[in-house]
Every structure is written in structure tokens, then in C-alpha cells.
N, C-alpha and C positions, 0 to 999 in steps of 0.2 A: 310608821313609814320607814322604809329602809332606803338609805341614801347610798348610791353607788359611787365608790371612791374613784376619783380621777388620779391615776398614777401617771406613768410615762413622762411627758414633757413638763407637767406641772409638779411632779415630784410627790413623795409621801408627805402628808400633812398639808397638801394643797386644798383648795375648795372642793366641795362635793356637789353634785347636781343630780336631780331626779325630775324627769318630765312626766306629768300626769295628764293624759288626754281626757276630755269630757266623755261621759258614758255615751254609748250608742255608736253605730257605724256612721261614717261620713258618706258623702255622695260626690261623684264627679262634678266639678264645677262649683261645689258647695264650700262651706267654711269648716276648717279644722280648728278646734278651740281646746284650750286647756291651760295649764300653768307650769312654769318651770320653777322648781324649788331649789334654792341655793343655800349652802351653809359654808361660812367662812372656815378657812384652815387654821393652822396654828399661828399664822401671822396675817396681817392685812394684805390684800391684793387689789390692784387696780384692774378691774374687769373692762376690757376694751369692747367686747361684744358677746352676745349670746345669740346663736343662730340655730335654726332648725333645718335639717336636710331630709328630704324624702328620698328613700332608697327602695330598690326592688331587686329581688332575686330573678335573674334573667338567663334564659338559655341562649348560648352562643354557638356558632358554627365556625370551625377553623379548618381550612383546607388541609393543613398538614397534621393537625392533632385531633381531628374529629370534633364531635360535639362536647360542649362543656357548659359551665354556668359561672356567672359572676354577679357582683353587686353593682348596680348602676344607680347613681344619684340623678334624679330627674326634676328636682325643684329645691329651692333654698330661700329662706326668709330670715332676716335679722329681726329678733324680737326684743332686744334690749342691749344696753351697753353703756360704756363711758360712765362708770360709777365705781366707787371704792367699797369693797367688801371687807369689813373689819373682821378680825380674828373671832371665829365662833359665831359671827352674825348670821341670822336666818332671814332670808327675804324670798319673795315669791313674785314672779313676773307673769301676768296673764297674757295670753295671746289669742288671736283669731286671724288665721291666714287662709287665703283661698287655695283650693286644690285645683290642679290643671283639669280641664274638661276630659282629657284622655286618661285620667287616672284609672288604672285597672280595677275591675270589680273583684272583690275577694270572697263574696258570699252571696247566696240567694236564699231568701227566707231563713236566714240564720245558719244555713248549711254551707260549710267551707268549700271553695272550689279548688283549693290547692295552690292558690296564688299567695305569695309572701311579700308583703310590703312592710316598711318600717319607718319610724320617725327617729332620726339620729340628732342628738343635741351636741352642739359644738360650743365649747367655752374658750374664748381667747383672753389670755391674761399675760400682760407684759411681753407681747410679741410671740408667745407660745400658744399653740392651738391644740386642744385635746378633744377628740371625738369620743365622748365617754358614754352617755346614756343612749340606749337604743330600745325603742318601744314598738311593739307590733301595731300596725294600722289596719283597721277593718273598714272596708268600703262596700256599701250596698249599691245596687243598680239604680239608675234613673228609671222613672215610670215607663218610658218607652223601651228601655233595655229589658226590664222585667216583663213587659207585655210580649215582646218578641220571643223571649225564652219560654214563657208560659205557652205561647201559641205553638212553638216547636214541640214542646212536650205533649200538648194535646193532639198534635198531628202525628204523634207516634215516634218522634225522634228521641233517642236516649243519650244521656251524658256519658262521654267516654273519658275525657280529660280536659284540662285547661292549663295553659302555661303562658309565659311571656317570652317572645322571640325577639332577639336583637336584630335590628334592621328596619327597613321601611317598605311599605306597600306602594308600589309604583302607581301613579295616577290619582293619588288621594291627597288630601290636605294634611296628612299626618304630621304632628309636631314633635312628639317624643321620639327618642332614639330606639324605641322598642314598641311592640304592639301585643295586645292580648289575643290569644287564639283559643277558641273553645271548639273542641272536636266532638261531633255528634254522630251517632250511629243512625242509619236511615230506617224508616219503617218498612214493612214488607213490600209495599207497592213501589218503593224506590230501590229496594235492595238489589234487584237484578241490574240496575243501572249505575249505582254509585257505591263505593266502599264506605265513604263517610263525607260529611259536610263540615267544613271548617268555617267558623263564624268569628268575625272581628267587629267590634264597635269602635267608631271614631267620632266622639262627640265634639261639637262646637257650641258656642253660646246659643245659637238659634235652632239647632237641629241635631239629629243623630244620623250619621252615615253608617249603614249596615253593609259590611263587605262579606260576601259569601263565596266560598271556594268549593268546587266539587272535585273529589278524587273519583274518577270514573272507573267502574269495574270492567275488566276485560278489554280495555282500550290499548291497542298496541303502542300508542304514543305515550301512555302513562305507565304501562307495566315496567317495573324496574326503576321507575323514577318517582317514587313516592316522596312526599315532603315538599320541599320548596325548590326542586330542580328546574322549575320553569315549565312544567307540563300539566299544570292544573288550571282550570278555567275560573276566572273571577267575574262576579257581577256585583254591582253596588247599588244601593237604594237609599233614599233619604226620607226621614220622617221627623216631624216636630217632637220635642221632648215629651209633651203632654198629649199629643195627638190633636187633630182638629176637632172642632165642635160638631155635634150631631151624632147620629147613629153610626156605630163603628163595628167592624168585625175583624179583629186582628188575625184570627185563624185563616180567613179567606185571603187576606192580604199576604200573609207570610207564605201560605201555600202557593199563591201565585208567583211569589219570588222563587220558590224552590222549583216549581214546574218550569218556569222560564229558564232558570239556570241549567236544569237537566236537559230540557228540550233543545236549547240552543247549543249546548255542549255536544249533544248527539248529532245535531244537524250540521254544524260547522266543522266538527272533528278537529284536525290539527290547526285549522285556521282560527279556532277559538282558544288557542293556547296562550295563556298569560301567566307569567310568574310574578312573585311579590316584588321583584326588582326590575321587571321588564318595562315598567312605566307605561302601561296601557292608558290610552287617552280618554276613555269614556265614550264609546260608540252610542249612537242614538238608539240602535236596535240591539237588545239583548245584553250589552255590556256597558251601558252608559249610566248616567245618573238619572233615575226615573222620577225624581221629584217626590212629592208626597202622595201622589195618586196611585191607584192600583194599576199594574202593568196591563196594557191591552184595553184600558177604559172601563174596567170593572168597578165594583163598589169601592168606596174610599177606605181609609184606615179604620180598622175595627176597634170595638170597645176593649178597654184593658181587661184582661182576664183576671178574675178574682184571685187575690194572693192566696197561696196555699192550695190551689186546685191541683188535681192530679196532673203531673207533668214532669218536667226535667228535675224540679226540686225534689220530687218524691224518689227519683232514681238516685239522687245523690246520697240519700240516707244509707242506701245499701252499697253504694260504690265505695271502693277502698281508696280513700283520699289520704295521702301521706301528710302528716303534720310536719312541715319543714321549718317551723318557727325556731326550733332549738338549734338547728344547723345554721340558721341565718345569722346568729349572733357570734359565730366562731370564725375568726379570721377574715371578716368582711373588708377590713382596711387593706389587706394584702392583695385580694383578688378583684378590687374594684375596677369596673370597666369605664365608668362615665366620668 
């Protein structure tokens, strides 16, 4: 095992730390477990605390400087402390901490989405804090998230990109200072109406909120205003994490969401315009929280699509997904946003 030496505030010859996460991807709202391994330096140290910080590489928008990116810390847990670490002493601290429900998904069926998360270990010794060890964090989707993505894939939508956007989606219960956005290309039957569909998951303990945004093709209100300029329509829907009991058809449910989004966008035109920061309040028709039933009184939530079926995950294999993990570890302390 290679221990990463903590220099900086603790000085050469100080304690070293290495955090090892348990194998396998974590899940939103689940438990992140592992061990923090410590080795004493050349002299004894009084360790005040050992903490884990969850960080994410997030896209930011600046009015003056344009788009950029930064590292945002979105959760923190103290996993040990108040003990004396003798010179050369080796010790290990096990931990099991909960992940926020809104933790972004980094992979689908083992295929990376291009989202970069990390677990940073902070060691506090004699009033000095050193953020030394940083490890990549893999997060797999919840069953309902996976089912929605699989349904979209089987309906003909393609994966374009995924990123984390700094800011909040108005009218939702979003808790984190950023949200994950998955951009999808439409199938032929919708291609003449929309350029792309943007998907965001906002999970809570009892349900999953699905936020869909349509970038409409050929709309005078959206032309020249791509992105989050306040000219895209939003709809949101809620489903239980596991789906209700009984026969289900996810494809029918999700297709109903898409049709409703597109049809209402076309019908209402500029009156259906809501931006991420506009704070839309959830209308009963077209843009509200539709609960767990199918819009319009159709069949209920469908059965989860078998993992690995032809769909979005298949497209990701061929997609050019940039591995950003290497850049994530360089200079993150200087450009931290959160």
C-alpha cells in the first residue's frame, strides 16, 4: 500500500494518510464505507480529528468571465479524532457514512457518464488542517433512476453528455448547490420538435423527482437562447424509488412524460417558458408535480427494464467520454467553490 505523504501545514515527516473505499459503486442515499489508514511521522502527534469531505467537479457560469469549472464540497463527516498517534505507529479507522440523496450518478451499468466525484480526507493535527488524500467516488443509479434511463434508451433517445451545473432549479426541493444534467438526443419522431431533452434527478428519502427540460427546435423564443437563459420548458414528475407493486411499464410512463412535455411546450409557446432559476411553482396541468401515476390517467409506473438491455448504456460505450479524474486532483484547493 502506498501512503500519500501530507506536506504543507503538517510539514515533512508528519503523519501520512490513505483512505481506501470498499469495493463497488455506492448509491444515492446509501452508505459509503471504507477505512482511513494512518501512519505516524517522525515524532508523536495529537490528532484532533479525521474528516471525510465529498467533492464534485462542477460547471459554473460567470457573467463577466464566461463558463468555467470548480470543485464544490457538498458533504462532510468526522470519522475519528482526539487520539495520540505515536511516531511510526500504524492505525486504521473504519467508517460508514450516509451519502446525500441528491449525490450525482457517475456510471450506468459500469459505463462512466463523465461525472467526477471524490472523497477527500482531512487530517487535523495540533490546530493545523491538511487536505491530503483524494480518492475517486463511483455512484450507481437508484433502481428508479436506472429504469427511467433504460426506458429513454428503449424509446430511442441517445446519450449526448452529462455534467454538474452550479445553481438551483426553481420550484423544486433541491438541497445541494448544484444539480446533475443529462443531455439526450431525441428519436426521429421527436426530432422535428426538440433539439434535445435535458434530464435531472432529485431524489429524496421516499421518492424520486424527475425534471425534464425541452430545448424546442425552431422556436423563435428559444433560438439563440440555448442552455439556461430562461427559455426552456420544464416539467417534473415523481416516482417511488422502487416503483409501486403490480404490473408496470416504464416505457409507457416515460413516453407519456415526454409527449406531455413536448405537446404542452408547443401548445403554450412563450407562456410555458421556465428557466432553472425562474422558480416555477408547479402547475396542475402540464408543469406540475404529477405524483406517481401516469399523466392523463393512463397505466401506472412500468416494470423496471432489465439491466443491460439495449438503450442509453449501449450508446455510452461508443460515446467519447473524457476521463477527468486526473485533472480533478490538480489544484482543487485553489479553485474550490463551495
